[in-house]
All heavy atoms as TSV, in Angstrom:
chain	resi	resn	atom	element	x	y	z
A	1	ALA	N	N	-2.863	-19.144	2.220
A	1	ALA	CA	C	-3.962	-18.623	1.427
A	1	ALA	C	C	-3.692	-18.768	-0.066
A	1	ALA	O	O	-4.617	-18.918	-0.842
A	1	ALA	CB	C	-4.204	-17.151	1.768
A	2	ALA	N	N	-2.383	-18.748	-0.426
A	2	ALA	CA	C	-2.009	-18.885	-1.848
A	2	ALA	C	C	-0.584	-19.353	-1.939
A	2	ALA	O	O	0.233	-19.120	-1.044
A	2	ALA	CB	C	-2.179	-17.552	-2.574
A	3	GLY	N	N	-0.244	-20.047	-3.016
A	3	GLY	CA	C	1.116	-20.453	-3.271
A	3	GLY	C	C	1.433	-21.848	-2.770
A	3	GLY	O	O	0.540	-22.678	-2.580
A	4	GLN	N	N	2.705	-22.098	-2.522
A	4	GLN	CA	C	3.143	-23.389	-2.020
A	4	GLN	C	C	4.320	-23.198	-1.068
A	4	GLN	O	O	5.259	-22.471	-1.362
A	4	GLN	CB	C	3.544	-24.320	-3.172
A	4	GLN	CG	C	3.787	-25.728	-2.737
A	4	GLN	CD	C	3.996	-26.667	-3.911
A	4	GLN	OE1	O	4.689	-26.358	-4.841
A	4	GLN	NE2	N	3.362	-27.835	-3.836
A	5	ILE	N	N	4.266	-23.885	0.076
A	5	ILE	CA	C	5.287	-23.816	1.100
A	5	ILE	C	C	5.882	-25.207	1.278
A	5	ILE	O	O	5.153	-26.198	1.356
A	5	ILE	CB	C	4.696	-23.351	2.456
A	5	ILE	CG1	C	3.956	-22.014	2.309
A	5	ILE	CG2	C	5.747	-23.301	3.547
A	5	ILE	CD1	C	4.819	-20.837	1.968
A	6	ALA	N	N	7.204	-25.286	1.373
A	6	ALA	CA	C	7.872	-26.552	1.676
A	6	ALA	C	C	8.294	-26.530	3.143
A	6	ALA	O	O	8.895	-25.559	3.608
A	6	ALA	CB	C	9.095	-26.742	0.784
A	7	ILE	N	N	7.967	-27.588	3.853
A	7	ILE	CA	C	8.450	-27.776	5.218
A	7	ILE	C	C	9.714	-28.610	5.072
A	7	ILE	O	O	9.686	-29.718	4.551
A	7	ILE	CB	C	7.416	-28.491	6.102
A	7	ILE	CG1	C	6.081	-27.721	6.108
A	7	ILE	CG2	C	7.958	-28.682	7.509
A	7	ILE	CD1	C	6.164	-26.303	6.627
A	8	VAL	N	N	10.849	-28.056	5.521
A	8	VAL	CA	C	12.137	-28.699	5.306
A	8	VAL	C	C	12.888	-28.864	6.611
A	8	VAL	O	O	12.665	-28.131	7.585
A	8	VAL	CB	C	13.002	-27.893	4.295
A	8	VAL	CG1	C	12.335	-27.830	2.936
A	8	VAL	CG2	C	13.289	-26.509	4.800
A	9	ARG	N	N	13.797	-29.799	6.602
A	9	ARG	CA	C	14.674	-30.050	7.738
A	9	ARG	C	C	16.027	-30.485	7.224
A	9	ARG	O	O	16.103	-31.157	6.201
A	9	ARG	CB	C	14.068	-31.150	8.607
A	9	ARG	CG	C	14.697	-31.273	9.959
A	9	ARG	CD	C	13.942	-32.264	10.778
A	9	ARG	NE	N	14.020	-31.877	12.165
A	9	ARG	CZ	C	13.416	-32.472	13.127
A	9	ARG	NH1	N	12.613	-33.480	12.877
A	9	ARG	NH2	N	13.572	-32.077	14.370
A	10	GLN	N	N	17.075	-30.093	7.907
A	10	GLN	CA	C	18.419	-30.492	7.494
A	10	GLN	C	C	18.830	-31.757	8.240
A	10	GLN	O	O	18.562	-31.911	9.435
A	10	GLN	CB	C	19.443	-29.394	7.775
A	10	GLN	CG	C	19.396	-28.292	6.756
A	10	GLN	CD	C	20.642	-27.437	6.806
A	10	GLN	OE1	O	21.385	-27.445	7.756
A	10	GLN	NE2	N	20.870	-26.689	5.742
A	11	THR	N	N	19.469	-32.659	7.519
A	11	THR	CA	C	20.010	-33.862	8.125
A	11	THR	C	C	21.304	-33.515	8.851
A	11	THR	O	O	21.828	-32.398	8.701
A	11	THR	CB	C	20.311	-34.932	7.057
A	11	THR	OG1	O	21.391	-34.472	6.215
A	11	THR	CG2	C	19.087	-35.260	6.238
A	12	GLY	N	N	21.835	-34.447	9.593
A	12	GLY	CA	C	23.108	-34.256	10.293
A	12	GLY	C	C	24.256	-33.996	9.323
A	12	GLY	O	O	25.240	-33.346	9.684
A	13	GLU	N	N	24.093	-34.450	8.076
A	13	GLU	CA	C	25.115	-34.222	7.055
A	13	GLU	C	C	24.920	-32.911	6.302
A	13	GLU	O	O	25.655	-32.609	5.373
A	13	GLU	CB	C	25.113	-35.373	6.038
A	13	GLU	CG	C	25.521	-36.715	6.614
A	13	GLU	CD	C	24.390	-37.383	7.399
A	13	GLU	OE1	O	23.228	-37.227	7.012
A	13	GLU	OE2	O	24.692	-38.044	8.418
A	14	GLY	N	N	23.895	-32.136	6.687
A	14	GLY	CA	C	23.654	-30.847	6.053
A	14	GLY	C	C	22.773	-30.872	4.827
A	14	GLY	O	O	22.581	-29.862	4.173
A	15	GLN	N	N	22.219	-32.035	4.478
A	15	GLN	CA	C	21.307	-32.111	3.321
A	15	GLN	C	C	19.910	-31.678	3.736
A	15	GLN	O	O	19.446	-31.979	4.829
A	15	GLN	CB	C	21.264	-33.536	2.783
A	15	GLN	CG	C	22.554	-34.006	2.172
A	15	GLN	CD	C	22.435	-35.438	1.665
A	15	GLN	OE1	O	21.861	-36.288	2.329
A	15	GLN	NE2	N	22.952	-35.668	0.488
A	16	GLU	N	N	19.245	-30.976	2.843
A	16	GLU	CA	C	17.884	-30.509	3.096
A	16	GLU	C	C	16.889	-31.580	2.619
A	16	GLU	O	O	16.998	-32.058	1.502
A	16	GLU	CB	C	17.651	-29.186	2.379
A	16	GLU	CG	C	16.330	-28.557	2.712
A	16	GLU	CD	C	16.173	-27.199	2.070
A	16	GLU	OE1	O	15.704	-27.134	0.924
A	16	GLU	OE2	O	16.543	-26.212	2.728
A	17	VAL	N	N	15.959	-31.922	3.486
A	17	VAL	CA	C	14.933	-32.901	3.162
A	17	VAL	C	C	13.580	-32.202	3.225
A	17	VAL	O	O	13.275	-31.539	4.231
A	17	VAL	CB	C	14.970	-34.078	4.163
A	17	VAL	CG1	C	13.843	-35.069	3.887
A	17	VAL	CG2	C	16.315	-34.772	4.116
A	18	ILE	N	N	12.774	-32.355	2.183
A	18	ILE	CA	C	11.419	-31.805	2.195
A	18	ILE	C	C	10.518	-32.792	2.929
A	18	ILE	O	O	10.371	-33.952	2.511
A	18	ILE	CB	C	10.897	-31.535	0.776
A	18	ILE	CG1	C	11.759	-30.464	0.093
A	18	ILE	CG2	C	9.435	-31.105	0.823
A	18	ILE	CD1	C	11.414	-30.227	-1.355
A	19	LEU	N	N	9.917	-32.366	4.027
A	19	LEU	CA	C	9.035	-33.207	4.817
A	19	LEU	C	C	7.610	-33.165	4.335
A	19	LEU	O	O	6.874	-34.145	4.429
A	19	LEU	CB	C	9.072	-32.780	6.286
A	19	LEU	CG	C	10.450	-32.773	6.974
A	19	LEU	CD1	C	10.320	-32.225	8.372
A	19	LEU	CD2	C	11.018	-34.181	6.991
A	20	ARG	N	N	7.202	-32.011	3.801
A	20	ARG	CA	C	5.815	-31.834	3.400
A	20	ARG	C	C	5.698	-30.614	2.500
A	20	ARG	O	O	6.427	-29.641	2.683
A	20	ARG	CB	C	4.967	-31.627	4.671
A	20	ARG	CG	C	3.498	-31.503	4.433
A	20	ARG	CD	C	2.756	-31.456	5.748
A	20	ARG	NE	N	1.387	-31.026	5.519
A	20	ARG	CZ	C	0.634	-30.417	6.399
A	20	ARG	NH1	N	1.087	-30.164	7.586
A	20	ARG	NH2	N	-0.585	-30.040	6.078
A	21	LEU	N	N	4.803	-30.661	1.553
A	21	LEU	CA	C	4.456	-29.487	0.735
A	21	LEU	C	C	3.073	-29.018	1.160
A	21	LEU	O	O	2.140	-29.812	1.248
A	21	LEU	CB	C	4.484	-29.839	-0.754
A	21	LEU	CG	C	5.863	-30.133	-1.329
A	21	LEU	CD1	C	5.732	-30.628	-2.776
A	21	LEU	CD2	C	6.758	-28.918	-1.261
A	22	ILE	N	N	2.977	-27.728	1.409
A	22	ILE	CA	C	1.712	-27.114	1.896
A	22	ILE	C	C	1.107	-26.313	0.761
A	22	ILE	O	O	1.772	-25.497	0.149
A	22	ILE	CB	C	1.998	-26.165	3.079
A	22	ILE	CG1	C	2.825	-26.831	4.165
A	22	ILE	CG2	C	0.702	-25.576	3.629
A	22	ILE	CD1	C	2.171	-27.980	4.863
A	23	GLY	N	N	-0.166	-26.538	0.509
A	23	GLY	CA	C	-0.892	-25.788	-0.512
A	23	GLY	C	C	-1.905	-24.843	0.128
A	23	GLY	O	O	-2.060	-24.816	1.362
A	24	PRO	N	N	-2.589	-24.051	-0.675
A	24	PRO	CA	C	-3.577	-23.112	-0.183
A	24	PRO	C	C	-4.634	-23.801	0.690
A	24	PRO	O	O	-5.129	-24.890	0.363
A	24	PRO	CB	C	-4.223	-22.547	-1.451
A	24	PRO	CG	C	-3.158	-22.723	-2.489
A	24	PRO	CD	C	-2.461	-24.010	-2.129
A	25	GLY	N	N	-4.942	-23.201	1.820
A	25	GLY	CA	C	-5.949	-23.720	2.718
A	25	GLY	C	C	-5.460	-24.742	3.729
A	25	GLY	O	O	-6.193	-25.141	4.620
A	26	GLU	N	N	-4.211	-25.196	3.606
A	26	GLU	CA	C	-3.675	-26.185	4.527
A	26	GLU	C	C	-3.041	-25.479	5.729
A	26	GLU	O	O	-2.464	-24.402	5.593
A	26	GLU	CB	C	-2.642	-27.068	3.858
A	26	GLU	CG	C	-3.223	-27.976	2.800
A	26	GLU	CD	C	-2.190	-28.913	2.248
A	26	GLU	OE1	O	-1.803	-29.863	2.981
A	26	GLU	OE2	O	-1.749	-28.692	1.109
A	27	ILE	N	N	-3.103	-26.125	6.876
A	27	ILE	CA	C	-2.572	-25.573	8.125
A	27	ILE	C	C	-1.209	-26.177	8.385
A	27	ILE	O	O	-0.990	-27.372	8.173
A	27	ILE	CB	C	-3.523	-25.889	9.293
A	27	ILE	CG1	C	-4.861	-25.192	9.083
A	27	ILE	CG2	C	-2.885	-25.488	10.613
A	27	ILE	CD1	C	-5.924	-25.587	10.068
A	28	PHE	N	N	-0.267	-25.332	8.833
A	28	PHE	CA	C	1.039	-25.841	9.252
A	28	PHE	C	C	1.553	-24.998	10.392
A	28	PHE	O	O	1.086	-23.894	10.622
A	28	PHE	CB	C	2.038	-25.876	8.078
A	28	PHE	CG	C	2.456	-24.507	7.553
A	28	PHE	CD1	C	3.653	-23.925	7.977
A	28	PHE	CD2	C	1.666	-23.834	6.655
A	28	PHE	CE1	C	4.034	-22.681	7.486
A	28	PHE	CE2	C	2.030	-22.594	6.156
A	28	PHE	CZ	C	3.225	-22.016	6.574
A	29	GLY	N	N	2.495	-25.545	11.143
A	29	GLY	CA	C	3.092	-24.820	12.252
A	29	GLY	C	C	2.298	-24.903	13.526
A	29	GLY	O	O	2.624	-24.248	14.517
A	30	GLY	N	N	1.258	-25.715	13.583
A	30	GLY	CA	C	0.383	-25.762	14.739
A	30	GLY	C	C	1.001	-26.334	16.003
A	30	GLY	O	O	0.487	-26.115	17.077
A	31	VAL	N	N	2.107	-27.025	15.878
A	31	VAL	CA	C	2.749	-27.625	17.045
A	31	VAL	C	C	3.109	-26.555	18.077
A	31	VAL	O	O	3.110	-26.822	19.272
A	31	VAL	CB	C	3.955	-28.479	16.609
A	31	VAL	CG1	C	5.096	-27.614	16.105
A	31	VAL	CG2	C	4.444	-29.341	17.763
A	32	VAL	N	N	3.372	-25.337	17.631
A	32	VAL	CA	C	3.701	-24.258	18.553
A	32	VAL	C	C	2.500	-23.934	19.452
A	32	VAL	O	O	2.657	-23.560	20.611
A	32	VAL	CB	C	4.167	-23.007	17.771
A	32	VAL	CG1	C	4.423	-21.838	18.691
A	32	VAL	CG2	C	5.427	-23.342	16.984
A	33	SER	N	N	1.297	-24.145	18.969
A	33	SER	CA	C	0.081	-23.882	19.739
A	33	SER	C	C	-0.074	-24.841	20.915
A	33	SER	O	O	-0.811	-24.570	21.837
A	33	SER	CB	C	-1.148	-23.990	18.855
A	33	SER	OG	O	-1.071	-23.061	17.805
A	34	TRP	N	N	0.596	-25.977	20.852
A	34	TRP	CA	C	0.501	-26.969	21.929
A	34	TRP	C	C	1.676	-26.906	22.884
A	34	TRP	O	O	2.020	-27.875	23.538
A	34	TRP	CB	C	0.343	-28.374	21.336
A	34	TRP	CG	C	-1.036	-28.588	20.821
A	34	TRP	CD1	C	-2.121	-28.957	21.549
A	34	TRP	CD2	C	-1.498	-28.435	19.490
A	34	TRP	NE1	N	-3.232	-29.023	20.750
A	34	TRP	CE2	C	-2.881	-28.712	19.475
A	34	TRP	CE3	C	-0.884	-28.074	18.288
A	34	TRP	CZ2	C	-3.639	-28.645	18.322
A	34	TRP	CZ3	C	-1.649	-28.005	17.139
A	34	TRP	CH2	C	-3.010	-28.286	17.173
A	35	GLY	N	N	2.359	-25.772	22.956
A	35	GLY	CA	C	3.386	-25.546	23.931
A	35	GLY	C	C	4.806	-25.856	23.506
A	35	GLY	O	O	5.718	-25.716	24.293
A	36	VAL	N	N	5.004	-26.288	22.268
A	36	VAL	CA	C	6.358	-26.508	21.777
A	36	VAL	C	C	6.939	-25.134	21.434
A	36	VAL	O	O	6.337	-24.404	20.638
A	36	VAL	CB	C	6.354	-27.449	20.539
A	36	VAL	CG1	C	7.751	-27.619	19.986
A	36	VAL	CG2	C	5.722	-28.791	20.887
A	37	PRO	N	N	8.065	-24.738	22.036
A	37	PRO	CA	C	8.542	-23.352	21.870
A	37	PRO	C	C	8.991	-22.994	20.459
A	37	PRO	O	O	8.882	-21.831	20.060
A	37	PRO	CB	C	9.700	-23.254	22.855
A	37	PRO	CG	C	10.125	-24.654	23.112
A	37	PRO	CD	C	8.912	-25.518	22.925
A	38	THR	N	N	9.497	-23.943	19.711
A	38	THR	CA	C	9.921	-23.649	18.345
A	38	THR	C	C	9.452	-24.763	17.417
A	38	THR	O	O	9.304	-25.914	17.822
A	38	THR	CB	C	11.461	-23.541	18.217
A	38	THR	OG1	O	12.048	-24.749	18.678
A	38	THR	CG2	C	12.007	-22.376	19.032
A	39	TYR	N	N	9.221	-24.415	16.174
A	39	TYR	CA	C	8.792	-25.394	15.193
A	39	TYR	C	C	9.984	-26.280	14.851
A	39	TYR	O	O	11.094	-25.772	14.652
A	39	TYR	CB	C	8.260	-24.662	13.931
A	39	TYR	CG	C	7.487	-25.549	13.017
A	39	TYR	CD1	C	6.238	-26.034	13.382
A	39	TYR	CD2	C	8.007	-25.907	11.780
A	39	TYR	CE1	C	5.508	-26.854	12.525
A	39	TYR	CE2	C	7.287	-26.732	10.919
A	39	TYR	CZ	C	6.042	-27.194	11.314
A	39	TYR	OH	O	5.330	-28.008	10.471
A	40	PRO	N	N	9.801	-27.606	14.803
A	40	PRO	CA	C	10.941	-28.517	14.615
A	40	PRO	C	C	11.478	-28.601	13.181
A	40	PRO	O	O	12.319	-29.436	12.885
A	40	PRO	CB	C	10.371	-29.867	15.050
A	40	PRO	CG	C	8.913	-29.739	14.805
A	40	PRO	CD	C	8.569	-28.306	15.054
A	41	ALA	N	N	11.026	-27.739	12.307
A	41	ALA	CA	C	11.486	-27.703	10.911
A	41	ALA	C	C	11.383	-26.268	10.416
A	41	ALA	O	O	10.920	-25.385	11.136
A	41	ALA	CB	C	10.655	-28.633	10.038
A	42	SER	N	N	11.804	-26.029	9.194
A	42	SER	CA	C	11.733	-24.694	8.596
A	42	SER	C	C	10.682	-24.695	7.491
A	42	SER	O	O	10.434	-25.714	6.856
A	42	SER	CB	C	13.091	-24.299	8.007
A	42	SER	OG	O	14.057	-24.216	9.033
A	43	ALA	N	N	10.096	-23.538	7.259
A	43	ALA	CA	C	9.134	-23.361	6.180
A	43	ALA	C	C	9.752	-22.416	5.148
A	43	ALA	O	O	10.320	-21.386	5.526
A	43	ALA	CB	C	7.837	-22.815	6.699
A	44	ARG	N	N	9.617	-22.785	3.887
A	44	ARG	CA	C	10.199	-21.959	2.804
A	44	ARG	C	C	9.216	-21.916	1.633
A	44	ARG	O	O	8.704	-22.948	1.218
A	44	ARG	CB	C	11.517	-22.592	2.330
A	44	ARG	CG	C	12.186	-21.826	1.224
A	44	ARG	CD	C	13.553	-22.386	0.897
A	44	ARG	NE	N	13.719	-23.814	1.064
A	44	ARG	CZ	C	13.634	-24.697	0.070
A	44	ARG	NH1	N	13.397	-24.303	-1.142
A	44	ARG	NH2	N	13.804	-25.970	0.310
A	45	ALA	N	N	8.938	-20.730	1.150
A	45	ALA	CA	C	8.063	-20.595	-0.009
A	45	ALA	C	C	8.779	-21.137	-1.240
A	45	ALA	O	O	9.930	-20.787	-1.503
A	45	ALA	CB	C	7.685	-19.131	-0.221
A	46	VAL	N	N	8.087	-22.009	-1.980
A	46	VAL	CA	C	8.648	-22.518	-3.238
A	46	VAL	C	C	7.963	-21.891	-4.427
A	46	VAL	O	O	8.326	-22.137	-5.585
A	46	VAL	CB	C	8.583	-24.051	-3.322
A	46	VAL	CG1	C	9.476	-24.664	-2.252
A	46	VAL	CG2	C	7.178	-24.572	-3.177
A	47	ALA	N	N	6.966	-21.056	-4.156
A	47	ALA	CA	C	6.276	-20.241	-5.164
A	47	ALA	C	C	5.816	-18.989	-4.443
A	47	ALA	O	O	5.765	-18.943	-3.216
A	47	ALA	CB	C	5.085	-21.015	-5.744
A	48	GLU	N	N	5.528	-17.964	-5.192
A	48	GLU	CA	C	4.994	-16.752	-4.568
A	48	GLU	C	C	3.784	-17.150	-3.722
A	48	GLU	O	O	2.887	-17.825	-4.215
A	48	GLU	CB	C	4.612	-15.727	-5.625
A	48	GLU	CG	C	4.233	-14.401	-5.021
A	48	GLU	CD	C	4.096	-13.303	-6.069
A	48	GLU	OE1	O	4.776	-13.352	-7.099
A	48	GLU	OE2	O	3.271	-12.399	-5.823
A	49	SER	N	N	3.795	-16.743	-2.451
A	49	SER	CA	C	2.795	-17.235	-1.501
A	49	SER	C	C	2.262	-16.134	-0.607
A	49	SER	O	O	2.922	-15.130	-0.374
A	49	SER	CB	C	3.415	-18.318	-0.618
A	49	SER	OG	O	3.889	-19.396	-1.375
A	50	ILE	N	N	1.068	-16.382	-0.099
A	50	ILE	CA	C	0.477	-15.565	0.959
A	50	ILE	C	C	0.158	-16.510	2.103
A	50	ILE	O	O	-0.576	-17.477	1.927
A	50	ILE	CB	C	-0.822	-14.866	0.472
A	50	ILE	CG1	C	-0.516	-13.900	-0.659
A	50	ILE	CG2	C	-1.495	-14.141	1.641
A	50	ILE	CD1	C	-1.760	-13.317	-1.309
A	51	VAL	N	N	0.751	-16.232	3.276
A	51	VAL	CA	C	0.555	-17.074	4.445
A	51	VAL	C	C	-0.149	-16.238	5.508
A	51	VAL	O	O	0.253	-15.121	5.800
A	51	VAL	CB	C	1.934	-17.575	4.987
A	51	VAL	CG1	C	1.743	-18.367	6.262
A	51	VAL	CG2	C	2.635	-18.410	3.926
A	52	LEU	N	N	-1.194	-16.810	6.103
A	52	LEU	CA	C	-1.909	-16.161	7.192
A	52	LEU	C	C	-1.418	-16.731	8.495
A	52	LEU	O	O	-1.185	-17.927	8.615
A	52	LEU	CB	C	-3.411	-16.400	7.033
A	52	LEU	CG	C	-4.003	-15.987	5.681
A	52	LEU	CD1	C	-5.482	-16.339	5.617
A	52	LEU	CD2	C	-3.785	-14.515	5.410
A	53	GLN	N	N	-1.249	-15.879	9.501
A	53	GLN	CA	C	-0.667	-16.308	10.780
A	53	GLN	C	C	-1.588	-15.973	11.941
A	53	GLN	O	O	-2.155	-14.872	12.002
A	53	GLN	CB	C	0.681	-15.611	10.975
A	53	GLN	CG	C	1.335	-15.933	12.281
A	53	GLN	CD	C	2.626	-15.147	12.484
A	53	GLN	OE1	O	3.072	-14.452	11.595
A	53	GLN	NE2	N	3.199	-15.244	13.647
A	54	LEU	N	N	-1.713	-16.917	12.861
A	54	LEU	CA	C	-2.371	-16.670	14.131
A	54	LEU	C	C	-1.298	-16.706	15.200
A	54	LEU	O	O	-0.567	-17.689	15.301
A	54	LEU	CB	C	-3.416	-17.760	14.422
A	54	LEU	CG	C	-4.643	-17.778	13.504
A	54	LEU	CD1	C	-5.464	-19.022	13.773
A	54	LEU	CD2	C	-5.488	-16.542	13.748
A	55	PRO	N	N	-1.186	-15.674	16.038
A	55	PRO	CA	C	-0.177	-15.679	17.097
A	55	PRO	C	C	-0.421	-16.820	18.080
A	55	PRO	O	O	-1.548	-17.047	18.520
A	55	PRO	CB	C	-0.350	-14.326	17.777
A	55	PRO	CG	C	-1.097	-13.486	16.785
A	55	PRO	CD	C	-1.934	-14.436	15.987
A	56	ALA	N	N	0.646	-17.560	18.433
A	56	ALA	CA	C	0.530	-18.693	19.341
A	56	ALA	C	C	-0.085	-18.266	20.693
A	56	ALA	O	O	-0.863	-19.031	21.282
A	56	ALA	CB	C	1.887	-19.337	19.560
A	57	ALA	N	N	0.252	-17.084	21.152
A	57	ALA	CA	C	-0.260	-16.625	22.451
A	57	ALA	C	C	-1.779	-16.463	22.437
A	57	ALA	O	O	-2.433	-16.564	23.488
A	57	ALA	CB	C	0.397	-15.306	22.835
A	58	ALA	N	N	-2.368	-16.229	21.279
A	58	ALA	CA	C	-3.815	-16.028	21.168
A	58	ALA	C	C	-4.578	-17.330	21.035
A	58	ALA	O	O	-5.803	-17.364	21.188
A	58	ALA	CB	C	-4.124	-15.124	19.982
A	59	MET	N	N	-3.879	-18.431	20.761
A	59	MET	CA	C	-4.559	-19.704	20.482
A	59	MET	C	C	-5.427	-20.226	21.610
A	59	MET	O	O	-6.557	-20.644	21.367
A	59	MET	CB	C	-3.565	-20.757	20.003
A	59	MET	CG	C	-3.026	-20.509	18.625
A	59	MET	SD	S	-4.300	-20.410	17.343
A	59	MET	CE	C	-4.788	-22.109	17.234
A	60	PRO	N	N	-4.963	-20.246	22.865
A	60	PRO	CA	C	-5.836	-20.776	23.937
A	60	PRO	C	C	-7.180	-20.068	24.027
A	60	PRO	O	O	-8.224	-20.711	24.131
A	60	PRO	CB	C	-5.007	-20.585	25.210
A	60	PRO	CG	C	-3.592	-20.580	24.748
A	60	PRO	CD	C	-3.644	-19.898	23.388
A	61	GLN	N	N	-7.161	-18.733	23.983
A	61	GLN	CA	C	-8.414	-17.980	24.076
A	61	GLN	C	C	-9.279	-18.216	22.828
A	61	GLN	O	O	-10.498	-18.338	22.914
A	61	GLN	CB	C	-8.144	-16.479	24.237
A	61	GLN	CG	C	-7.360	-16.124	25.460
A	61	GLN	CD	C	-5.859	-16.061	25.206
A	61	GLN	OE1	O	-5.310	-16.732	24.324
A	61	GLN	NE2	N	-5.153	-15.284	25.996
A	62	LEU	N	N	-8.625	-18.258	21.670
A	62	LEU	CA	C	-9.352	-18.466	20.414
A	62	LEU	C	C	-10.042	-19.825	20.402
A	62	LEU	O	O	-11.207	-19.946	20.027
A	62	LEU	CB	C	-8.399	-18.318	19.231
A	62	LEU	CG	C	-8.990	-18.327	17.847
A	62	LEU	CD1	C	-9.966	-17.175	17.663
A	62	LEU	CD2	C	-7.900	-18.258	16.802
A	63	LEU	N	N	-9.332	-20.868	20.809
A	63	LEU	CA	C	-9.900	-22.218	20.826
A	63	LEU	C	C	-11.010	-22.340	21.868
A	63	LEU	O	O	-12.007	-23.039	21.633
A	63	LEU	CB	C	-8.796	-23.245	21.058
A	63	LEU	CG	C	-7.754	-23.332	19.964
A	63	LEU	CD1	C	-6.652	-24.304	20.352
A	63	LEU	CD2	C	-8.361	-23.706	18.634
A	64	ALA	N	N	-10.857	-21.689	23.013
A	64	ALA	CA	C	-11.885	-21.730	24.040
A	64	ALA	C	C	-13.140	-21.030	23.570
A	64	ALA	O	O	-14.267	-21.489	23.851
A	64	ALA	CB	C	-11.376	-21.093	25.344
A	65	ALA	N	N	-13.001	-19.943	22.846
A	65	ALA	CA	C	-14.144	-19.191	22.368
A	65	ALA	C	C	-14.816	-19.844	21.164
A	65	ALA	O	O	-15.996	-19.609	20.897
A	65	ALA	CB	C	-13.727	-17.759	22.007
A	66	HIS	N	N	-14.067	-20.663	20.431
A	66	HIS	CA	C	-14.579	-21.274	19.189
A	66	HIS	C	C	-14.248	-22.768	19.165
A	66	HIS	O	O	-13.315	-23.192	18.469
A	66	HIS	CB	C	-13.994	-20.575	17.962
A	66	HIS	CG	C	-14.255	-19.104	17.926
A	66	HIS	ND1	N	-15.449	-18.579	17.508
A	66	HIS	CD2	C	-13.483	-18.056	18.294
A	66	HIS	CE1	C	-15.397	-17.256	17.608
A	66	HIS	NE2	N	-14.217	-16.910	18.088
A	67	PRO	N	N	-14.996	-23.582	19.914
A	67	PRO	CA	C	-14.713	-25.005	19.955
A	67	PRO	C	C	-14.702	-25.686	18.566
A	67	PRO	O	O	-13.958	-26.644	18.379
A	67	PRO	CB	C	-15.843	-25.582	20.819
A	67	PRO	CG	C	-16.313	-24.407	21.635
A	67	PRO	CD	C	-16.111	-23.202	20.770
A	68	ALA	N	N	-15.476	-25.192	17.646
A	68	ALA	CA	C	-15.481	-25.772	16.291
A	68	ALA	C	C	-14.110	-25.641	15.658
A	68	ALA	O	O	-13.687	-26.501	14.878
A	68	ALA	CB	C	-16.558	-25.138	15.438
A	69	LEU	N	N	-13.406	-24.563	15.946
A	69	LEU	CA	C	-12.045	-24.385	15.418
A	69	LEU	C	C	-11.127	-25.443	15.999
A	69	LEU	O	O	-10.306	-26.027	15.288
A	69	LEU	CB	C	-11.528	-22.980	15.723
A	69	LEU	CG	C	-10.078	-22.699	15.316
A	69	LEU	CD1	C	-9.893	-22.862	13.808
A	69	LEU	CD2	C	-9.666	-21.311	15.761
A	70	ALA	N	N	-11.229	-25.719	17.290
A	70	ALA	CA	C	-10.409	-26.738	17.921
A	70	ALA	C	C	-10.632	-28.098	17.254
A	70	ALA	O	O	-9.696	-28.827	16.968
A	70	ALA	CB	C	-10.705	-26.814	19.426
A	71	ILE	N	N	-11.883	-28.433	17.004
A	71	ILE	CA	C	-12.199	-29.695	16.338
A	71	ILE	C	C	-11.644	-29.711	14.930
A	71	ILE	O	O	-11.067	-30.713	14.499
A	71	ILE	CB	C	-13.727	-29.917	16.341
A	71	ILE	CG1	C	-14.169	-30.166	17.796
A	71	ILE	CG2	C	-14.115	-31.094	15.440
A	71	ILE	CD1	C	-15.670	-30.153	17.988
A	72	ALA	N	N	-11.738	-28.618	14.210
A	72	ALA	CA	C	-11.231	-28.555	12.832
A	72	ALA	C	C	-9.712	-28.729	12.805
A	72	ALA	O	O	-9.177	-29.366	11.915
A	72	ALA	CB	C	-11.616	-27.231	12.179
A	73	LEU	N	N	-9.005	-28.182	13.801
A	73	LEU	CA	C	-7.560	-28.319	13.845
A	73	LEU	C	C	-7.126	-29.743	14.151
A	73	LEU	O	O	-6.058	-30.174	13.719
A	73	LEU	CB	C	-6.965	-27.348	14.882
A	73	LEU	CG	C	-7.030	-25.880	14.502
A	73	LEU	CD1	C	-6.540	-25.022	15.664
A	73	LEU	CD2	C	-6.231	-25.604	13.248
A	74	LEU	N	N	-7.940	-30.446	14.910
A	74	LEU	CA	C	-7.605	-31.851	15.204
A	74	LEU	C	C	-7.705	-32.690	13.954
A	74	LEU	O	O	-7.003	-33.617	13.702
A	74	LEU	CB	C	-8.524	-32.414	16.301
A	74	LEU	CG	C	-8.293	-31.830	17.682
A	74	LEU	CD1	C	-9.346	-32.341	18.635
A	74	LEU	CD2	C	-6.908	-32.196	18.204
């Protein structure tokens, strides 16, 4: 909703690599909604941020009830 989030991953040598920068209104972490038990990277605020969260367990019912949301996520 506000701020900036860095999606980061560590290399085998321990170096941190920024995979993506997330700005207000952008979606991230959605892979968990498709049955992946953990997100394959870490998220870290690089500025004061407000992040909105939808629980993964609620996603199937939410998408079934609101097909337009499913299309928007694709």
